N, C-alpha and C positions, 0 to 999 in steps of 0.2 A: 504493500500500500504506500502511495506517495505521501510526502509530508503534508501537502495541502489538504488532501482528503482526510488524513488522520486528524489534523487540527479541526476540521469541520465536524467529524464524527464525535470528537471529544467535546466540542462545544454543545452539540445537541444533547449529549448525555448530562453535562453539567448544568445546562439551563433548565432541564427537566426537573432537577432537584431544587431549584431556587424559586422563591416566591418574589416576583418582581412587584415592587410597590408602585403606587400611582406617581409618587415623586420621581422615581427612577424612570418610569415610562413616559411621563408627560412633561414634568417640570424641568428636570435636569437637562435634557437635550436642548430645550429652548434657552435655559439659563446659560449653558455652556457657550452656545453660539453668540448670544447677545453680549455676555460679559467678555468672552474671548475677543470679539470684534472691538468692543470699547477699549479693552486693555491694549490691544494691538495698536489702535490709533493713539492711545495715551503715551505709549512708550516709543512711538515712531522716532522722535528725536534721538533717544538712546540707541535705537536700532541703527540709525544713520551714523552716529558717532562710532559705534563699535564696528560697523561695516567699513568705515574709512580707516580705522586703526588696523583692522585685519588686512585690508587691501594694501596699506602702506608697508606693513611689517612682514606679511606672509605671502603676498602675491595676489594675482588676479582672482583666483578662486576663493571667494569669501564664504560661501555656504557649503557646509558638508552635508551630503545626502546619504541616508542609510535606510535599507529596507528593514522594517520592524513588523511585528505581529500585533494586530489589533483585536477588536472584539470579534468573536466567532472564528478566530484563526485567519481573518482577512489580512493580507499583507499590504502595507502602505509605505509611502516614502516619508520619513521623518527628517526635519530640517534642524540644523544647528550651525552656529558660527564655527569656523575652523579654529582649532587651538594648537595644531601641530605643524611643525616645519615641513614643507614638502620635500626637502633634501634628506630627511631622516626617516622616511617611511619604512625602510628595511631594518632600522636599528631598533632592537627590542631588548628589554630586560630579560634575565633568565627567570621567568616566572612559570608556574605550572601551566601546562597546555590548556586546562579547562578554565584558567583565569585570563588568558590572553585576549579573548574576545569580549569579556564581560567586566573586567575590573580596571578602572582608570587609576593606574599607579601614579602617585605624585612625582616619582623620580623617573618616569618614562623619558628617555633621551630625546624623543620627538617633541615633547611638550615645551612650548616657548614660555618666556616670562609673561607675555600678554595672555597666553593660554591659561597659565596658572591663575592669573588675576580673574579672567572671565569665569573659570570654573569655580573659584572660591566663592564668588558671588552669584553663581548660576546664570550669568549674563549670556553664556554660550547657548543656553536653552531658550532664550527669548523668541527665536524664530518659530518655535513650536506653538506659539499663539496662533500662527497661521493654520497649523494643523487642527487646533481647537476650533477656530472660526469656520473652517471648511467641514468639520464633522469627523475628522479622523480620530481625534482625541477628545478627552474631557479635561476640565480643570482639575478634577480630583479622581484618582484611580490608580491602579497598579502601573508602574513604569512599563512602557512597551519594550519587549525583549527582542533580541536578534533572532532571525529565522533559523540559523544553524543551531542555536541553543534550544529553541522550542522543539525542533525536530528530534531532540534527544530527551525531551521531557518524559517523565513517568506519567501515567494516566491521571493521577490525582492533581498534578500541577496545572493541567489545562483548565481547571476551574477558574483560574485567574482571568481567562479570556471571555468569561461570561459578561463582562462589562467593558466599556471602552477604557483604554489606557489613559493615564492622566499626567498632567504637568507635575503635580505633587501628590503625595499620598502618605500612608502610614510609614512606608519605608524611609521616606525623606525625613519625616517628623521624629520617628522613634529611633531609627538606625542612622540618620543623617547620611544616607546613601553610601554607607561603608560596606565594602565587599561586593561581590557579584550579586546581582538581583536574585538569581535563582536560589541563593542560599538564605533568602529572607522571604520565601514564598508564603510562609505561615502568616506574615503580616498582610500580604495581598489577599489571602483567602479570608482573613478576619474582616477585611473591608468588604469584599465581595458579598459576604453573608449578612452584612448589615448596612446596605446602602441607604442612608437616611439623610434628610436635610440637616439635621443637627450634627451628624457625624461630619458631613462635608464642611459645615461652618467651623467646627472645632479644628479640623485639619488645616483649613485656611488660616485661622487665627494663630496656629502654632508653627506655620511654615516659616514666617519671618524670623522668630527667635531661633529656629533650627538653623537657618542660614547664617545667623550671627554666632553660631556655635554654642548657644545656650541650651541647657537641658530644659525640657518642658514637662509639665505635669499632666500630659494627655491621659 
């Protein structure tokens, strides 16, 4: 069975076990697109400044595109600002093979000073507001995983794809994005099983303190 079909089959199985609330079905999609569009317009000056900095220091290719797995196993293109030097693409740290694709190591030799700054404050993620505005992603949800990693998932892990992936979520708030995402799947499943307006509001309120490196009482 190919990876795409396997992802779809797992989605059908996991969604059958979930109770989808009216908030998740009707309110959350509208709120995501509306708020995502407003935020995209609000941060437009920041987007332009970051784009100019990346263009000046890293070359013409400003945006990094990557195939990720979304709701129901659907593959989409996720956008980020480039943070790595183009002349160092083949230089890698000696890290475990299973971490090479999923773990952003702070000492990766390809990572530039600008890239470290952008990642520290999650500015490299701002282009994903476009993904939210167009419906690929949600403001709150599990982070979208790489296709190659999802194809190696165990059956229980596919439940995280019962909802749209998000810009922020429990992984960012409680684990501050430390380590590979697939090692924190339990946090994603905890969210998937309790998609509520109050939960989303709490995650949003705790996201900024998490970015500043402060522990939260979520």
